[in-house]
C-alpha positions as CSV (number, residue, x, y, z in Angstrom):
1,M,-5.5,4.3,-30.9
2,T,-8.9,2.8,-31.5
3,E,-11.5,2.4,-28.7
4,I,-10.6,-0.4,-26.3
5,P,-13.0,-3.3,-26.8
6,T,-14.8,-5.0,-23.9
7,R,-15.0,-8.6,-22.7
8,R,-17.1,-10.4,-20.2
9,L,-16.0,-12.0,-16.9
10,G,-19.2,-14.0,-16.2
11,D,-21.8,-11.3,-16.2
12,L,-19.3,-8.5,-15.6
13,V,-18.3,-6.3,-18.6
14,V,-14.8,-4.9,-18.5
15,S,-12.2,-3.5,-20.8
16,A,-10.4,-6.3,-22.8
17,Q,-7.2,-5.4,-20.8
18,G,-7.0,-4.3,-17.3
19,L,-4.2,-2.7,-15.2
20,G,-2.5,-4.6,-12.4
21,C,-1.6,-2.1,-9.7
22,M,0.5,-4.3,-7.4
23,G,3.8,-2.9,-8.4
24,M,2.8,0.6,-7.4
25,S,3.1,-0.5,-3.8
26,H,4.7,-3.9,-3.6
27,G,7.2,-6.3,-5.0
28,Y,9.4,-4.1,-7.3
29,G,11.1,-1.6,-5.0
30,A,10.3,2.0,-4.2
31,S,7.6,3.8,-6.2
32,D,6.2,7.2,-6.5
33,D,2.6,7.7,-5.6
34,D,2.0,10.7,-7.7
35,Q,3.5,8.9,-10.7
36,S,1.2,5.9,-10.0
37,V,-1.9,8.0,-9.7
38,A,-1.1,9.7,-13.0
39,T,-0.7,6.3,-14.6
40,I,-4.1,5.2,-13.3
41,H,-5.7,8.3,-14.6
42,H,-4.1,7.8,-18.0
43,A,-5.4,4.2,-18.0
44,L,-8.9,5.5,-17.4
45,D,-8.4,8.1,-20.1
46,L,-7.4,5.4,-22.6
47,G,-10.5,3.3,-21.7
48,V,-9.0,0.8,-19.4
49,T,-11.7,0.1,-16.8
50,L,-10.5,-2.9,-14.8
51,L,-8.2,-1.9,-11.9
52,D,-6.8,-4.8,-9.9
53,T,-5.4,-4.6,-6.4
54,S,-5.3,-6.5,-3.1
55,D,-5.3,-5.8,0.6
56,F,-1.9,-7.5,0.7
57,Y,-0.1,-5.1,-1.6
58,G,1.9,-2.7,0.5
59,A,-0.1,-3.8,3.6
60,G,-3.1,-1.9,2.4
61,H,-1.2,1.0,0.8
62,N,-2.2,-0.1,-2.7
63,E,-5.9,0.1,-2.0
64,E,-5.5,3.5,-0.4
65,L,-3.6,4.7,-3.5
66,I,-6.3,3.4,-5.8
67,G,-8.9,5.0,-3.7
68,R,-7.1,8.4,-4.0
69,A,-6.7,7.9,-7.8
70,I,-10.4,7.0,-8.5
71,A,-11.9,9.7,-6.3
72,G,-14.4,11.5,-8.6
73,R,-14.1,8.9,-11.3
74,R,-15.7,5.9,-9.6
75,D,-18.2,5.3,-12.4
76,E,-15.4,4.8,-14.9
77,V,-13.9,1.9,-12.9
78,V,-14.5,-1.8,-12.5
79,L,-12.7,-2.2,-9.1
80,A,-11.2,-5.5,-8.2
81,T,-9.5,-6.4,-5.0
82,K,-8.6,-9.5,-3.0
83,F,-8.4,-10.9,0.5
84,G,-6.9,-13.9,2.1
85,F,-3.3,-13.2,3.2
86,A,-3.6,-12.4,6.9
87,N,0.1,-12.0,7.2
88,R,2.4,-9.2,6.1
89,L,5.3,-9.4,3.7
90,G,8.3,-11.1,5.3
91,E,6.1,-13.0,7.9
92,P,5.2,-16.7,7.6
93,T,2.4,-17.1,5.2
94,E,-1.0,-17.2,6.8
95,I,-4.1,-17.7,4.6
96,R,-7.5,-17.1,6.1
97,G,-10.9,-17.9,4.4
98,D,-13.1,-18.3,7.4
99,A,-16.4,-16.4,7.3
100,A,-15.5,-13.9,10.1
101,Y,-12.3,-13.0,8.3
102,V,-14.0,-12.6,5.0
103,R,-16.4,-10.0,6.4
104,Q,-13.6,-8.2,8.3
105,A,-11.4,-8.0,5.3
106,C,-14.1,-6.7,3.0
107,D,-15.0,-3.9,5.4
108,A,-11.4,-2.9,5.8
109,S,-10.9,-2.8,2.0
110,L,-14.0,-0.7,1.5
111,R,-12.6,1.8,4.0
112,R,-9.2,2.0,2.4
113,L,-10.7,2.3,-1.1
114,G,-13.2,4.9,0.0
115,V,-16.0,3.2,-1.9
116,D,-19.4,1.7,-0.9
117,H,-18.9,-1.5,-3.0
118,I,-16.3,-3.6,-4.7
119,D,-17.1,-4.7,-8.3
120,L,-15.1,-7.9,-8.2
121,Y,-13.9,-9.5,-4.9
122,Y,-11.4,-12.3,-5.1
123,Q,-10.1,-14.8,-2.6
124,H,-6.4,-14.3,-3.1
125,R,-5.4,-17.8,-2.2
126,V,-7.5,-20.8,-1.0
127,D,-7.3,-21.5,2.7
128,P,-6.4,-25.2,3.0
129,D,-8.1,-25.4,6.4
130,V,-11.5,-23.9,5.6
131,P,-13.9,-25.5,3.2
132,I,-14.4,-23.4,0.1
133,E,-18.1,-23.6,0.7
134,E,-17.7,-21.6,3.9
135,T,-15.5,-18.9,2.3
136,V,-17.7,-18.4,-0.8
137,G,-20.8,-18.6,1.4
138,A,-19.5,-15.6,3.3
139,M,-18.6,-13.8,0.1
140,A,-22.1,-14.4,-1.2
141,E,-23.4,-12.7,1.9
142,L,-21.4,-9.7,0.9
143,V,-23.1,-9.7,-2.4
144,A,-26.5,-9.9,-0.7
145,A,-25.5,-6.9,1.5
146,G,-24.6,-4.8,-1.5
147,K,-20.9,-4.6,-0.5
148,V,-19.7,-6.7,-3.4
149,R,-21.1,-7.1,-6.9
150,H,-19.2,-10.2,-8.3
151,L,-17.0,-12.9,-6.9
152,G,-13.7,-14.3,-8.0
153,L,-11.0,-16.7,-7.0
154,S,-7.2,-16.5,-7.5
155,E,-4.8,-19.4,-8.1
156,A,-7.6,-22.0,-7.3
157,G,-7.5,-25.5,-8.7
158,A,-10.2,-27.0,-10.8
159,E,-12.1,-28.9,-8.1
160,T,-12.1,-25.9,-5.8
161,V,-13.5,-23.8,-8.7
162,R,-16.3,-26.2,-9.3
163,R,-17.3,-26.4,-5.7
164,A,-17.1,-22.7,-5.3
165,H,-19.3,-22.1,-8.3
166,A,-21.9,-24.4,-6.9
167,V,-22.3,-22.1,-3.9
168,H,-22.4,-18.8,-5.8
169,P,-21.6,-17.9,-9.4
170,I,-17.9,-17.1,-9.8
171,A,-17.3,-14.4,-12.4
172,A,-13.5,-14.7,-12.8
173,L,-10.5,-16.8,-12.0
174,Q,-7.3,-14.8,-11.7
175,S,-4.1,-16.8,-12.1
176,E,-0.7,-16.5,-13.7
177,W,-0.8,-17.2,-17.5
178,S,1.8,-16.3,-20.0
179,L,4.1,-17.8,-22.6
180,W,6.2,-19.2,-19.7
181,T,3.4,-20.1,-17.3
182,R,0.7,-22.4,-18.8
183,D,-0.6,-24.3,-15.8
184,L,-4.2,-23.4,-16.6
185,E,-4.4,-24.9,-20.0
186,P,-4.8,-28.7,-19.4
187,E,-7.7,-28.6,-16.9
188,I,-8.5,-25.3,-15.2
189,A,-9.2,-23.1,-18.3
190,P,-11.5,-25.7,-19.9
191,L,-13.5,-26.0,-16.7
192,C,-13.8,-22.2,-16.4
193,R,-15.2,-22.2,-19.9
194,E,-17.6,-25.0,-19.1
195,L,-18.9,-22.9,-16.2
196,G,-18.9,-19.5,-17.9
197,I,-16.1,-18.1,-15.7
198,G,-13.8,-15.5,-17.2
199,L,-10.0,-15.8,-17.0
200,V,-7.8,-12.9,-15.7
201,P,-4.1,-13.6,-16.3
202,F,-1.7,-11.8,-14.0
203,S,2.0,-11.4,-15.0
204,P,1.1,-12.0,-18.7
205,L,4.6,-10.6,-19.4
206,G,6.4,-12.9,-17.1
207,R,7.0,-10.2,-14.5
208,G,8.5,-8.1,-17.2
209,F,11.0,-10.8,-18.4
210,L,9.2,-11.4,-21.7
211,T,9.7,-7.7,-22.7
212,G,13.4,-8.3,-23.0
213,R,14.2,-5.5,-20.6
214,Y,15.8,-7.7,-18.0
215,T,18.9,-9.7,-19.1
216,T,20.4,-9.5,-15.6
217,L,19.3,-8.9,-12.1
218,D,21.9,-6.1,-11.8
219,G,20.2,-2.8,-11.1
220,L,17.1,-4.4,-9.5
221,P,16.4,-3.2,-6.0
222,E,17.4,-5.7,-3.3
223,S,13.7,-5.9,-2.3
224,D,12.6,-6.8,-5.8
225,L,10.7,-10.1,-5.6
226,R,12.3,-11.4,-8.8
227,R,15.5,-11.9,-6.9
228,T,13.7,-14.7,-5.0
229,Q,12.1,-16.4,-8.0
230,P,13.8,-19.5,-9.4
231,R,13.3,-18.5,-13.1
232,F,15.5,-15.5,-12.5
233,A,18.2,-17.5,-10.7
234,D,21.7,-17.9,-12.1
235,G,21.6,-20.6,-14.8
236,N,17.8,-20.4,-15.3
237,L,17.9,-16.8,-16.3
238,E,20.5,-17.4,-19.0
239,Q,18.5,-20.4,-20.4
240,N,15.2,-18.4,-20.4
241,L,16.8,-15.6,-22.3
242,A,16.7,-17.8,-25.3
243,I,12.9,-17.5,-25.3
244,V,13.2,-13.7,-25.4
245,A,15.7,-13.8,-28.2
246,K,13.3,-15.8,-30.3
247,L,10.4,-13.5,-29.4
248,D,12.5,-10.5,-30.4
249,E,13.1,-12.0,-33.8
250,L,9.3,-12.6,-34.3
251,A,8.4,-9.2,-33.0
252,A,10.9,-7.5,-35.3
253,E,9.2,-9.3,-38.3
254,K,5.8,-8.1,-37.0
255,G,7.0,-4.5,-36.3
256,V,6.1,-4.7,-32.6
257,S,8.0,-5.1,-29.4
258,A,8.6,-8.5,-27.8
259,G,6.4,-7.5,-24.9
260,Q,3.6,-6.6,-27.2
261,L,3.9,-9.9,-29.0
262,A,3.8,-11.9,-25.7
263,L,0.8,-9.9,-24.5
264,A,-1.0,-10.2,-27.8
265,W,-0.5,-14.0,-27.5
266,V,-2.3,-14.0,-24.1
267,Q,-5.1,-11.8,-25.5
268,H,-5.6,-14.4,-28.3
269,R,-6.2,-17.2,-25.8
270,G,-9.9,-16.4,-26.0
271,D,-12.6,-13.8,-25.8
272,D,-13.1,-14.7,-22.1
273,V,-9.5,-13.7,-21.3
274,V,-8.7,-10.3,-19.7
275,P,-5.0,-9.9,-18.9
276,I,-3.9,-7.4,-16.3
277,P,-0.3,-6.4,-17.1
278,G,1.1,-4.2,-14.3
279,T,3.1,-1.0,-14.7
280,R,3.8,2.2,-12.9
281,R,4.8,4.1,-16.0
282,Q,2.6,5.7,-18.6
283,E,4.8,4.8,-21.6
284,Y,4.6,1.1,-20.7
285,L,0.9,1.4,-20.1
286,E,0.5,2.8,-23.7
287,E,2.7,0.0,-25.1
288,N,0.6,-2.7,-23.3
289,V,-2.7,-1.2,-24.5
290,A,-1.4,-1.0,-28.0
291,A,-0.9,-4.8,-27.9
292,L,-4.7,-5.0,-28.2
293,E,-4.4,-4.0,-31.8
294,V,-1.9,-6.7,-32.7
295,A,-3.7,-9.3,-34.8
296,L,-2.0,-12.7,-34.9
297,S,-2.6,-15.4,-37.6
298,T,-2.7,-19.1,-36.8
299,E,0.8,-19.4,-38.3
300,E,2.1,-16.5,-36.1
301,L,0.5,-18.0,-33.0
302,A,2.2,-21.3,-33.8
303,A,5.6,-19.6,-34.2
304,I,5.2,-17.9,-30.9
305,D,4.3,-21.2,-29.2
306,A,7.4,-22.7,-30.7
307,A,9.5,-19.9,-29.3
308,A,8.5,-20.9,-25.8
309,P,7.7,-24.7,-25.8
310,V,5.7,-26.0,-22.9
311,G,8.0,-27.5,-20.3
312,Q,11.1,-25.8,-21.6
313,V,11.1,-22.9,-19.2
314,A,13.9,-23.2,-16.7
315,G,12.8,-23.0,-13.0
316,T,9.5,-22.8,-11.3
317,R,7.5,-19.6,-11.1
318,Y,7.6,-19.5,-7.2
319,D,9.8,-21.0,-4.5
320,A,8.7,-24.3,-3.0
321,A,6.9,-22.7,-0.1
322,S,4.8,-20.3,-2.3
323,L,3.9,-23.1,-4.7
324,T,2.1,-24.9,-1.9
325,F,-0.7,-22.3,-2.2
326,V,-1.0,-22.4,-6.0
327,N,-3.9,-24.2,-7.9
328,K,-5.4,-25.6,-4.7
């Protein structure tokens, strides 16, 4: 494998693909910490520099896990984490973006991560009750204090991004973007490009669905978040499998996997796009990184687009309650 290229998120230089670490602690059933640490180490060995976590994942466990994994290798890592969910999984959603909470959350993340600064600090969701100017103002104070190097937002709408960027430069917007989630394309992505903000797509493989590995929910743990998501519900799942069938055909012609084709499509959205596919397993990590070498022609990109037409995906990406906090 050739050396992983770099891309820029604002002024921050990162590997062209990052590693989403959520699933090592949260959302997809039980995991093995030693296996996860080994996967993180392998990612660093391959040249993946951007590691993505949040204080919400595993109620802080994910940050502690990453802290353990990067001990002695801090200078190889661009460390990204998030704040904003003041609740715990299973509790009513509480988003906080007030200045006091921003400071409190950052200090707690620094302790769990075992580091003296965070390279990229995101607001995980926008607090509807606190002006974004207050939240980003407090985040900017963290930059001035040396605790944070760059600022980001997650799942923020265009107007919020513009207002936030006016307070302090925003390096990156992290939002879901894949062949079956294209909310960013009409308005948000163009605005980010106007402002010089990088784009960090999470779930670029549709929570694993676009790999073709999941044709049924049988075998998934009862705690797996996909069991609660409309796109995996009966009826919707079967309809969406038609997308994967078409991807499989195109991938076979290309000599790659369906997941690699879907991930390469995201990589081709622009030089300011840095997807963060998540995995706990080294073999899937290697498969994802290899997608960086998949070149797609204009004709191939058009064929992939045709396999997953905008508006043809069955079901929303979150339930109704969760969607109230998206693109706000």
